[in-house]
C-alpha positions, 0 to 999 in steps of 0.5 A, spaced: 857 214 844 857 208 847 855 201 844 848 199 844 850 191 844 855 193 849 863 191 850 861 183 852 858 183 846 865 184 841 870 179 843 877 183 844 881 180 839 888 178 839 894 182 835 897 176 832 900 179 826 902 186 830 906 182 835 909 178 831 912 183 827 914 188 834 917 180 835 922 180 829 923 188 831 926 186 836 930 180 834 931 185 829 935 190 833 937 186 839 941 180 834 937 175 836 935 169 831 928 167 829 927 160 832 929 156 825 923 150 824 927 143 823 925 142 816 928 150 815 935 146 819 935 140 814 935 145 808 940 149 811 945 143 811 943 141 806 945 146 802 952 146 805 954 141 803 952 142 796 957 149 794 955 154 789 956 153 782 955 156 776 948 154 770 954 151 767 957 146 773 950 144 775 948 143 768 954 138 766 953 135 773 946 134 772 949 130 765 954 127 768 950 123 773 945 122 768 949 120 763 953 115 768 946 112 771 943 110 765 950 107 762 949 104 769 943 101 767 945 099 761 951 096 762 947 091 766 943 089 761 950 085 760 947 081 766 941 078 764 943 072 763 945 071 768 939 074 771 935 069 768 940 063 770 938 064 777 944 069 779 941 077 779 945 080 784 949 083 779 943 087 774 938 088 779 943 091 783 947 095 778 940 097 775 937 100 782 944 104 782 944 107 776 936 109 776 938 112 783 944 116 780 939 118 774 934 122 780 940 124 782 942 128 777 936 133 778 938 136 785 945 139 780 939 143 777 933 144 783 938 143 789 937 137 793 932 139 798 928 143 792 928 136 788 925 133 795 920 138 795 918 136 787 919 129 789 914 130 795 909 134 791 902 131 790 902 130 783 909 126 783 907 123 790 904 117 789 909 116 783 916 118 787 912 112 792 912 107 787 919 108 784 923 108 791 918 102 793 920 098 787 927 099 787 927 097 795 923 090 793 929 089 787 934 089 792 930 085 798 928 080 792 936 080 791 937 079 797 933 075 801 935 068 800 929 065 802 925 065 796 927 060 791 930 061 785 925 061 780 920 065 783 925 070 786 928 071 778 920 073 776 919 078 783 925 081 780 924 082 773 916 085 775 920 089 780 924 092 775 919 093 770 915 097 775 921 101 777 922 102 769 914 105 768 914 108 776 921 112 771 917 114 766 910 115 770 916 121 774 919 123 768 912 125 764 910 128 771 915 134 768 912 134 761 905 139 761 900 134 760 903 129 757 901 125 763 894 126 760 896 125 753 898 118 755 892 116 759 888 118 753 892 114 748 892 108 752 884 109 753 884 110 746 887 104 745 885 098 750 878 100 751 876 102 745 875 109 746 869 107 751 
């Protein structure tokens, strides 16, 4: 029976799904490798750098890196007097290196690529960007000599404070409803429940 709407009414649909299945089957049978995206290539390279580890080894690596980072950050506070006297390099550098080590510790649990994906997730992207921005600004103010010591130290202290807040906000994003709880508590405390 003929179609009353005519053949021109229905455009031919490409068989893209079937074509991709056929291309995959042909590549499998002929031994051809599928073209990798840049993200897949990068993930493969990163995974080559990290040997396969057992869960215990990952946990030990994570805790070790986190404790070392924490100790370096804590140790930076022994240099706080130098910061206040106008020599910010020891304090700010150690504090920032400690933070970098602490954030890298989670790479042992998830792998570096998975950790980067988690950091770029919509719920964490802004916090991650702020965290790295304030780490970079801290180091900028530490090593840039074009600012007088008084304002420079103030900028470094503010950047370190913002770094600390961003680190905690980032950490809270892994705990279900923690950010919501903190926001509610701050609203109740600061705004009187408005």
